[in-house]
C-alpha positions as CSV (number, residue, x, y, z in Angstrom):
1,X,0.0,0.0,0.0
2,X,2.8,2.4,0.9
3,X,4.7,1.8,-2.4
4,X,1.6,2.5,-4.5
5,X,0.9,5.7,-2.6
6,X,4.5,6.8,-3.1
7,X,4.3,6.1,-6.9
8,X,1.0,8.0,-7.0
9,X,2.6,11.0,-5.3
10,X,5.5,11.0,-7.7
11,X,3.1,10.9,-10.6
12,X,1.3,13.9,-9.1
13,X,4.5,15.8,-8.9
14,X,5.1,15.3,-12.7
15,X,1.5,16.5,-13.3
16,X,2.0,19.5,-11.1
17,X,5.2,20.4,-12.9
18,X,3.4,20.2,-16.2
19,X,0.6,22.4,-15.0
20,X,3.0,25.0,-13.7
21,X,4.7,25.0,-17.1
22,X,1.3,25.5,-18.8
23,X,0.7,28.5,-16.5
24,X,4.2,29.9,-17.3
25,X,3.5,29.4,-21.0
26,X,0.3,31.4,-20.7
27,X,2.2,34.1,-18.8
28,X,4.8,34.3,-21.5
29,X,2.0,34.6,-24.2
30,X,0.5,37.4,-22.2
31,X,3.8,39.2,-21.7
32,X,4.3,39.1,-25.5
33,X,0.8,40.6,-26.2
34,X,1.1,43.3,-23.5
35,X,4.6,44.2,-24.6
36,X,3.4,44.4,-28.2
37,X,0.9,47.1,-27.1
38,X,3.8,49.3,-26.0
39,X,6.2,48.3,-28.8
40,X,4.8,50.8,-31.3
41,X,3.9,48.1,-33.8
42,X,7.3,46.4,-33.7
43,X,7.4,42.7,-32.9
44,X,10.1,40.2,-32.5
45,X,10.1,36.5,-33.3
46,X,12.1,35.8,-30.1
47,X,9.3,37.4,-28.1
48,X,6.4,36.0,-30.2
49,X,7.5,32.4,-29.8
50,X,8.6,32.8,-26.2
51,X,5.7,30.7,-24.9
52,X,7.0,27.6,-26.8
53,X,9.9,27.0,-24.4
54,X,7.7,26.3,-21.4
55,X,4.9,24.7,-23.5
56,X,7.0,22.2,-25.5
57,X,10.1,21.9,-23.3
58,X,8.2,21.9,-20.0
59,X,4.6,20.9,-20.1
60,X,4.8,18.4,-23.0
61,X,8.0,16.8,-21.6
62,X,6.6,16.3,-18.1
63,X,3.2,15.1,-19.3
64,X,5.0,12.5,-21.5
65,X,7.1,11.5,-18.5
66,X,4.0,11.1,-16.4
67,X,2.4,9.0,-19.1
68,X,5.4,6.9,-20.1
69,X,7.5,6.7,-17.0
70,X,5.7,7.9,-13.9
71,X,8.1,6.2,-11.5
72,X,11.1,8.2,-12.9
73,X,10.6,10.8,-10.1
74,X,11.6,8.2,-7.5
75,X,15.0,7.6,-9.1
76,X,18.1,8.6,-7.1
77,X,19.4,11.4,-9.4
78,X,16.0,12.6,-10.5
79,X,16.1,15.8,-8.4
80,X,19.4,16.9,-9.9
81,X,18.2,16.2,-13.4
82,X,14.9,18.0,-12.6
83,X,16.7,21.1,-11.3
84,X,19.2,21.2,-14.2
85,X,16.4,20.7,-16.8
86,X,14.2,23.4,-15.3
87,X,17.1,25.8,-15.0
88,X,17.8,25.2,-18.7
89,X,14.2,26.0,-19.6
90,X,14.3,29.2,-17.4
91,X,17.5,30.3,-19.0
92,X,16.1,29.9,-22.5
93,X,13.0,31.8,-21.5
94,X,15.0,34.7,-20.1
95,X,17.4,34.8,-23.0
96,X,14.6,34.8,-25.5
97,X,12.7,37.5,-23.7
98,X,15.8,39.6,-23.4
99,X,16.6,39.2,-27.1
100,X,13.0,40.1,-27.9
101,X,13.2,43.2,-25.9
102,X,16.4,44.2,-27.6
103,X,15.0,43.6,-31.0
104,X,11.9,45.6,-30.3
105,X,14.0,48.4,-28.9
106,X,16.1,48.4,-32.1
107,X,19.4,47.3,-30.5
108,X,21.2,44.1,-29.9
109,X,23.7,42.5,-27.6
110,X,26.4,39.9,-28.4
111,X,25.8,38.3,-25.0
112,X,22.2,37.0,-25.6
113,X,23.7,34.0,-27.4
114,X,25.2,33.0,-24.0
115,X,21.7,32.4,-22.7
116,X,21.0,30.0,-25.5
117,X,24.2,28.1,-25.1
118,X,24.0,27.9,-21.3
119,X,20.3,27.0,-21.4
120,X,21.0,24.3,-24.0
121,X,23.9,22.9,-22.0
122,X,21.7,22.7,-18.8
123,X,18.9,20.9,-20.8
124,X,21.4,18.4,-22.1
125,X,23.0,18.0,-18.6
126,X,19.5,17.4,-17.2
127,X,18.6,14.8,-19.8
128,X,22.0,13.0,-19.3
129,X,21.5,13.0,-15.5
130,X,18.1,11.5,-16.0
131,X,19.5,8.8,-18.2
132,X,22.2,8.1,-15.6
133,X,19.5,7.9,-13.0
134,X,17.5,5.4,-15.0
135,X,20.6,3.2,-15.3
136,X,21.2,3.1,-11.6
137,X,19.3,0.9,-9.3
């Protein structure tokens, strides 16, 4: 009885994470629309498609994990993988938002690429840690 309750709790954590990412995706969509009102008719693809990072990289991934491997959250290195992956998504969101703001303002920065590189590396590190976690135990 205890093991099934534990597995159910882990499955709920994946669902909760997916729902949080859905909310973040909606927030990113709203930020783009509100910022567009004050952007004097100028838009940016980086800002327009900002909501896709949390939607596809967050909500979709965690819903698939919940459906295909709900016990993954009980693995030993899961929390490290979870934190790395979520940090990667957050870094990509911030980088895309910053690049969108720069594009709408009519300027640029050579440092925005760093957000994409670091975010991508964190995503890869999170996936690798999850794979290592699946191999153990």
